[in-house]
KETINU-62112 format. One record per residue (C-alpha): x, y, z; chain; residue number from 0. Coordinates in pm, 1 decimal. Each point is the difference from the previous one (the first is absolute). Layout:
REM residues N
         u         v         w  ch    i
         X         Y         Z   A  NUM
...
REM end
This chain:
REM residues 388
         u         v         w  ch    i
   -6534.1     333.9     575.7   A    0
     134.1    -294.5    -211.1   A    1
     179.3     251.0    -224.3   A    2
     157.9     175.0     298.5   A    3
     103.3    -329.3     160.9   A    4
     142.0    -122.8    -331.6   A    5
     196.6     320.9     -56.3   A    6
     142.1     -13.9     353.4   A    7
      96.7    -365.1     -41.9   A    8
     168.5      62.7    -334.6   A    9
     186.4     299.1     147.6   A   10
     118.7    -217.1     287.6   A   11
     125.7    -264.0    -244.1   A   12
     190.3     256.5    -206.0   A   13
     141.6     148.5     320.1   A   14
     124.4    -347.8      94.8   A   15
     176.1     -30.6    -334.8   A   16
     166.4     338.2      55.9   A   17
     108.7    -109.7     347.0   A   18
     143.2    -323.8    -140.3   A   19
     186.8     193.1    -267.4   A   20
     148.1     241.8     256.8   A   21
     117.6    -288.2     217.5   A   22
     130.0    -185.1    -304.7   A   23
     191.4     311.4    -113.1   A   24
     174.2      15.3     336.9   A   25
     100.5    -363.7     -46.7   A   26
     131.8      68.1    -350.5   A   27
     194.3     308.0     118.1   A   28
     167.6    -185.4     286.4   A   29
      62.8    -305.0    -218.5   A   30
     169.2     205.9    -271.5   A   31
     230.5     181.5     244.7   A   32
      99.7    -326.5     167.5   A   33
      46.6    -185.5    -329.5   A   34
     224.0     278.2    -132.9   A   35
     242.0     -62.4     288.9   A   36
     -15.4    -380.3      -9.1   A   37
     253.1     -78.7    -272.3   A   38
     -85.2    -327.5    -172.0   A   39
    -281.8     -90.6     244.6   A   40
    -246.0     261.1    -122.5   A   41
    -303.5    -227.9     -35.1   A   42
      43.8    -159.9     340.7   A   43
      49.0     339.8     165.0   A   44
    -298.6     160.2    -172.0   A   45
    -227.5    -293.7      87.5   A   46
     114.4      -1.4     363.0   A   47
     -81.9     369.7      35.0   A   48
    -335.8      -3.6    -181.8   A   49
    -103.6    -304.0     206.8   A   50
      15.5     214.6     313.9   A   51
    -275.1     212.1    -155.5   A   52
    -208.9    -310.3     -71.2   A   53
     108.8     -48.7    -360.9   A   54
     204.3    -317.9     -30.8   A   55
      70.2    -122.7    -352.0   A   56
    -236.0    -279.7    -115.7   A   57
    -213.2      25.5     317.1   A   58
    -365.8     104.1     -36.9   A   59
      60.0      65.4    -370.6   A   60
     268.6     261.0      73.4   A   61
     268.2      48.6    -265.1   A   62
     332.8     168.1      74.2   A   63
     207.9      94.5    -303.9   A   64
     355.4     135.4      14.1   A   65
     171.7     147.3    -306.6   A   66
     349.6     142.2     -36.3   A   67
      -2.6     219.4    -199.0   A   68
    -371.4      93.8       4.0   A   69
    -219.9    -113.8    -286.9   A   70
    -188.9     330.7     -20.8   A   71
      42.3     362.8     100.6   A   72
     292.7     240.5     -11.0   A   73
     271.7    -236.6     125.2   A   74
     -16.1    -288.0    -248.6   A   75
     355.6      74.1    -114.5   A   76
     147.0      33.9     350.3   A   77
     163.0    -330.0      93.4   A   78
       2.2      93.9     370.6   A   79
    -371.4      73.2      30.9   A   80
    -224.3    -263.7     160.6   A   81
    -373.6     -22.6     -67.7   A   82
    -238.3    -181.6     237.0   A   83
    -362.2     -66.5     -98.8   A   84
    -257.8    -132.6     247.5   A   85
    -337.0    -115.3    -131.4   A   86
    -301.7    -185.5     137.7   A   87
    -349.1     -52.5    -149.1   A   88
    -295.1     110.4     217.9   A   89
    -332.6    -181.5     -16.0   A   90
    -296.1     221.0     -80.7   A   91
    -291.8      52.2     236.8   A   92
    -270.9     245.5    -101.2   A   93
     209.2     110.0    -297.4   A   94
     -65.6    -344.7    -152.0   A   95
    -310.3     167.3    -143.3   A   96
     237.3     169.5    -242.9   A   97
     234.4    -291.3     -77.8   A   98
      94.0    -347.8     113.6   A   99
     379.6       3.9     -29.5   A  100
     205.4      71.9     316.6   A  101
     149.6     348.2      29.1   A  102
     381.5     -13.8     -24.3   A  103
     167.5     237.7     243.7   A  104
     361.9      77.6     -90.6   A  105
     272.1     212.9     157.4   A  106
     341.0      75.3    -151.8   A  107
     319.2     160.3     133.1   A  108
     348.6      61.3    -134.6   A  109
     308.1      57.8     216.6   A  110
     363.2      87.9     -69.3   A  111
     296.3     -80.6     224.6   A  112
     166.0     327.9      94.6   A  113
     273.8    -104.1     239.3   A  114
     208.9    -301.8      80.0   A  115
     125.6       9.9    -358.3   A  116
     304.3     204.9      86.3   A  117
     311.4     -51.5    -207.4   A  118
     222.8     282.4     129.8   A  119
      57.3      79.3     368.8   A  120
     256.7     237.7     151.9   A  121
      46.3     -84.2     369.1   A  122
     198.3     303.8     120.0   A  123
    -215.7     202.6     240.9   A  124
     167.8     341.6     -37.6   A  125
     188.0      25.9    -332.2   A  126
     -91.4     293.1    -222.2   A  127
     -68.0    -140.0    -248.0   A  128
     -12.5    -373.4      63.2   A  129
    -109.1     -61.1    -361.1   A  130
     141.2     214.5    -277.9   A  131
     -96.1      17.1    -369.2   A  132
     169.0     295.5    -166.4   A  133
     127.6     134.0    -330.6   A  134
    -161.8    -180.3    -291.9   A  135
     -33.8    -331.5     185.1   A  136
    -325.5    -191.5     -20.7   A  137
    -140.3    -246.0     252.6   A  138
    -282.1    -219.7    -124.5   A  139
    -164.1    -220.1     264.1   A  140
    -244.2    -224.1    -184.0   A  141
    -311.9     -55.1     214.1   A  142
     194.0      35.4     325.2   A  143
      70.0     255.5     271.7   A  144
     288.9     218.5     116.4   A  145
      44.6      62.1     372.8   A  146
     244.5     213.8     196.5   A  147
      17.8     -21.2     379.9   A  148
     194.1     324.4      30.6   A  149
    -163.0     293.6     178.6   A  150
     232.9     229.5    -193.1   A  151
    -104.7     295.3    -207.2   A  152
      20.4    -128.8    -257.9   A  153
     -32.8    -370.4      66.0   A  154
     -26.1     -55.4    -376.6   A  155
     163.9     232.2    -251.5   A  156
     -96.6       2.9    -368.8   A  157
     186.3     285.3    -167.0   A  158
     101.9     128.2    -340.3   A  159
    -176.5    -192.9    -273.2   A  160
      -1.8    -316.2     211.3   A  161
    -331.4    -185.2      24.4   A  162
    -160.2    -267.8     215.8   A  163
    -288.0    -219.1    -112.7   A  164
    -152.3    -230.1     259.4   A  165
    -317.0    -156.3     130.7   A  166
      30.9     195.3     326.0   A  167
     263.2     219.9     168.3   A  168
       6.1      24.6     378.6   A  169
     256.5     188.2     211.4   A  170
      30.1      83.1     370.0   A  171
     132.6     349.2     -71.4   A  172
     -55.1     231.7    -296.9   A  173
      57.6     -21.3    -374.1   A  174
     194.9     234.1    -223.0   A  175
    -107.8     -11.9    -363.3   A  176
    -343.4    -157.7      47.1   A  177
    -108.2     141.5    -336.6   A  178
     244.9    -243.4    -164.5   A  179
    -171.5    -300.6     160.2   A  180
    -280.7    -199.2    -160.5   A  181
    -167.0    -229.4     255.5   A  182
    -314.8    -189.9     -94.7   A  183
    -117.3     -29.7     360.1   A  184
     135.0     326.4     128.6   A  185
     286.8     165.0     185.9   A  186
       1.7     -14.7     379.7   A  187
     221.3     214.8     222.6   A  188
      35.9     -21.5     378.9   A  189
     -91.8    -367.7     -19.0   A  190
      94.6    -260.2     257.5   A  191
     334.6    -179.7     -49.3   A  192
      -4.8    -334.4    -180.5   A  193
     133.0    -297.4     194.6   A  194
     321.4    -164.2    -118.3   A  195
    -133.2    -319.7    -164.6   A  196
     322.3    -192.0      68.0   A  197
      81.4     130.8     348.4   A  198
     -12.7    -352.7     144.7   A  199
     184.9    -178.9    -281.6   A  200
     359.3    -116.5      59.1   A  201
     198.2    -219.1    -242.0   A  202
     153.0    -322.9     131.1   A  203
     347.2      21.4     155.4   A  204
     267.2      43.5    -263.2   A  205
     238.4    -288.3     -72.9   A  206
     379.2      28.6      -9.7   A  207
     113.4     259.0    -250.2   A  208
     221.4     -20.9    -307.6   A  209
     238.5     294.0      -1.9   A  210
     124.0     -16.2    -358.7   A  211
    -108.6     278.5    -234.6   A  212
    -205.8    -114.3    -297.9   A  213
      29.7     174.7    -335.2   A  214
    -197.3    -104.8    -307.5   A  215
     134.9     131.2    -331.5   A  216
    -144.0       1.6    -349.5   A  217
     261.0    -248.1    -126.4   A  218
    -100.9    -254.3     265.0   A  219
    -263.3    -254.4     -71.5   A  220
    -329.2      58.8     183.6   A  221
      77.9     -32.4     369.9   A  222
    -219.6    -138.3     278.1   A  223
       5.7      46.3     374.7   A  224
    -144.9    -218.2     273.0   A  225
    -175.5     127.1     314.4   A  226
     228.6      80.6     291.3   A  227
     187.8     283.0     168.4   A  228
     240.7     224.3    -193.0   A  229
     223.6     254.6     172.5   A  230
     187.6      90.8    -318.2   A  231
    -149.1     237.5    -256.3   A  232
    -197.9    -147.4    -291.0   A  233
      52.5     189.4    -325.6   A  234
    -174.1     -68.8    -331.5   A  235
     163.1     198.7    -279.0   A  236
    -161.0     123.9    -321.2   A  237
     -94.6    -278.1    -239.4   A  238
      30.4    -272.2     268.1   A  239
    -278.4    -220.7     141.8   A  240
     -36.8    -136.2     352.8   A  241
    -265.9    -256.4      86.1   A  242
    -100.3     -48.5     364.1   A  243
    -127.4    -340.2     107.6   A  244
    -310.7       1.5     224.5   A  245
      64.8      86.7     364.0   A  246
     121.5     271.0     238.8   A  247
     319.1     197.8     -72.8   A  248
     162.2     188.2     290.0   A  249
     224.9     291.7     -97.9   A  250
     188.3      57.9     324.6   A  251
     171.6     335.2     -42.8   A  252
      20.6     -77.9    -370.5   A  253
    -126.6     210.3    -288.3   A  254
    -198.8    -125.6    -295.1   A  255
      94.2     200.0    -308.9   A  256
    -175.5     -60.4    -332.2   A  257
     128.6     216.5    -282.4   A  258
    -210.8     141.6    -280.8   A  259
     -76.2    -264.2    -266.2   A  260
      88.5    -280.0     243.1   A  261
    -254.9    -269.2      88.9   A  262
     -96.1    -166.9     326.5   A  263
    -283.8    -250.4      26.4   A  264
    -149.9    -233.3     257.3   A  265
    -329.0    -155.5     113.2   A  266
     -84.2     -64.4     364.5   A  267
     278.9     234.3     114.0   A  268
      40.6     230.7     301.7   A  269
     301.6     230.0      25.9   A  270
      71.6      85.2     365.4   A  271
     227.0     301.0      58.4   A  272
     162.3      -7.3     340.6   A  273
     330.4      79.1     173.9   A  274
     140.7     154.4     315.7   A  275
     187.4     305.9     122.0   A  276
      69.5     227.8    -295.6   A  277
     -24.0    -276.2    -260.6   A  278
    -346.5     -69.5    -138.6   A  279
    -106.7    -159.1    -326.4   A  280
    -167.4     217.9    -262.4   A  281
    -105.1     -26.2    -363.6   A  282
      65.7     210.8    -307.2   A  283
    -165.6     -69.7    -335.7   A  284
      92.9     198.8    -307.3   A  285
    -222.4     134.2    -274.9   A  286
    -127.0    -259.5    -249.8   A  287
     109.5    -292.0     216.3   A  288
    -225.2    -300.5     -54.5   A  289
    -138.3    -105.3     337.0   A  290
    -243.6    -289.3      25.1   A  291
     -19.7    -112.6     362.7   A  292
    -304.9    -159.0     161.7   A  293
     -57.7     -64.3     369.6   A  294
     -73.1    -339.3     160.7   A  295
    -367.1     -97.8      24.8   A  296
      42.9    -171.6     337.3   A  297
     227.8      -2.0     303.6   A  298
     118.0     272.9     236.2   A  299
      74.5     248.0    -277.8   A  300
    -313.3     -73.6    -202.8   A  301
     -72.5     283.3    -238.8   A  302
     321.2     190.3      84.9   A  303
     251.8      34.7    -281.8   A  304
     232.9     245.8     179.8   A  305
      35.3      36.3     377.8   A  306
     203.9     258.4     192.4   A  307
     118.1     -57.5     355.5   A  308
    -180.1     232.3     243.5   A  309
     330.9      56.4     185.0   A  310
     172.2     172.6    -292.2   A  311
      49.2     376.3      34.6   A  312
    -294.0     213.7    -105.1   A  313
      54.8     150.2    -343.5   A  314
     215.6    -283.3    -135.6   A  315
       1.2      55.6    -376.5   A  316
    -157.6    -250.4    -238.7   A  317
     -14.6      86.0    -370.8   A  318
    -240.2    -214.1    -202.0   A  319
      -6.7     199.0    -320.9   A  320
      -8.4    -253.9    -280.7   A  321
    -302.3     157.9    -166.9   A  322
    -257.0    -184.5    -208.4   A  323
     208.0    -319.6     -13.9   A  324
      16.4     -20.0     379.7   A  325
    -274.6    -222.8     137.2   A  326
     -22.0    -120.6     358.8   A  327
    -276.4    -248.9      72.2   A  328
     -97.9      46.5     364.2   A  329
      71.7     244.3     280.2   A  330
     312.5     214.4      15.4   A  331
      26.1      43.2     377.0   A  332
     277.0     240.1     104.1   A  333
    -129.4     164.2     319.6   A  334
     320.9     197.0      73.9   A  335
      97.2      87.9    -356.2   A  336
       4.7     319.9    -196.7   A  337
    -122.2    -164.4    -319.2   A  338
      38.2     144.0    -348.8   A  339
    -227.8    -190.4    -235.5   A  340
     -72.3      -1.4    -371.2   A  341
    -144.9    -310.6    -155.2   A  342
    -288.5    -221.3     -98.4   A  343
    -170.3     -40.3    -333.9   A  344
    -353.9      47.7     133.4   A  345
    -142.8    -326.2    -133.0   A  346
    -329.1    -102.3     161.3   A  347
     143.4    -334.3     112.8   A  348
     297.4     136.1     194.1   A  349
      32.5      31.8     377.0   A  350
     227.8     249.7     172.6   A  351
     -40.2     154.6     344.9   A  352
     248.8     253.9     134.4   A  353
      48.9      63.4     372.4   A  354
     295.0     216.5     103.0   A  355
      96.6     268.4     249.5   A  356
       2.1     271.2    -268.4   A  357
     -51.2     -33.3    -375.9   A  358
     106.3     205.7    -300.7   A  359
    -148.1     -93.5    -334.7   A  360
     208.0      80.7    -306.0   A  361
     -71.3     -44.1    -368.7   A  362
    -324.6    -179.7     -71.8   A  363
    -117.4    -255.3     254.2   A  364
    -292.6    -236.5     -54.4   A  365
    -124.8    -200.8     295.3   A  366
    -285.2    -249.1     -23.4   A  367
    -138.0    -216.4     278.6   A  368
    -121.5    -338.6    -117.5   A  369
     150.6    -195.4     286.1   A  370
    -247.8    -274.2      89.5   A  371
     231.5    -271.0    -135.1   A  372
     295.0     117.5     211.3   A  373
    -178.7      57.4     329.8   A  374
     145.1     342.2      76.6   A  375
    -129.2     181.6     308.5   A  376
    -265.5     266.9     -54.0   A  377
     104.2     362.2      46.7   A  378
    -278.6     186.2     177.9   A  379
    -329.6    -121.8     139.8   A  380
    -217.1    -147.5    -270.6   A  381
    -332.6     182.5     -15.4   A  382
    -248.9      79.9    -273.3   A  383
    -252.3     266.0     -86.3   A  384
    -336.4     -18.9    -171.5   A  385
      -1.3     163.6    -340.4   A  386
    -343.7    -115.5    -120.5   A  387
REM end
């Protein structure tokens, strides 16, 4: 009888440990998913979630550890992956016959964000296609997602020897050329539309406009412009440089034209393209133009480097085709534009988000989302999935 009672008691104790581990694993799983969507507040988010399961950090000898990237496992080289470890020592009862040290129960989970990290969004609901990558053009979205809200067939076209590399591709309609797409977290068709992240953003009222045309030539000294409203075209010719002081620039029916091998720079800048009637501002950037524009980090147009008036005619042409020397820091928001884009050098510290009515990618385009410093709006709902 003592042997039977002892065996039953020891089995009950081991069963309790297994129960604790199962409950602790649920806490780690939920904590990892929440932490992966929490931005810079990963520890606070993970602790808040695990506490609801009864595992609050530093309470009752509980330890919550958050690592990004994980310290062990298959995702140690993935900068997006978040590892949450929950551990708590359990005092021995009958098992103290076999040892005096507490039994450490540990649970571990790893999660990856798989949405909310969008960097390309076509808003048109019917265009076929709304996003086009054809010929030998290559679109490289570094750790971010491509979305198309079009129900067209196709909604996204990748043809010829064109390729798309992305974290995830999601379209409302169908895809032509899916075999030319490499998506770490999959390709999704017939998905729900993605909300316009800047639908409620309106720039401040424009000031009085200057009507004179502005032309910057190579034989001029470096020219600078101040924020304001310009109703005359702004042209930067090859070999010339134009510096933009921080602020908002309204192009009211005026065109911004930057020739190949010309340069335009500015920090804390938003270009607002507006107009009326049949006259609307647009932009054209030539191949090998040096573009280095960064959005404001605060204010009404925070995170927006280029803004298109929602009243302009659908399909208004914007050509941002500077190539590898074209770098926009922030969101290019042109909700009524037919945008042709080729640019970005693909560095891991750059931030570019593209939202337009329809988008054609030409040449080689590299888009990377590292936008925490600029405060750009998220494209898509930020969620995460367990991977370990």
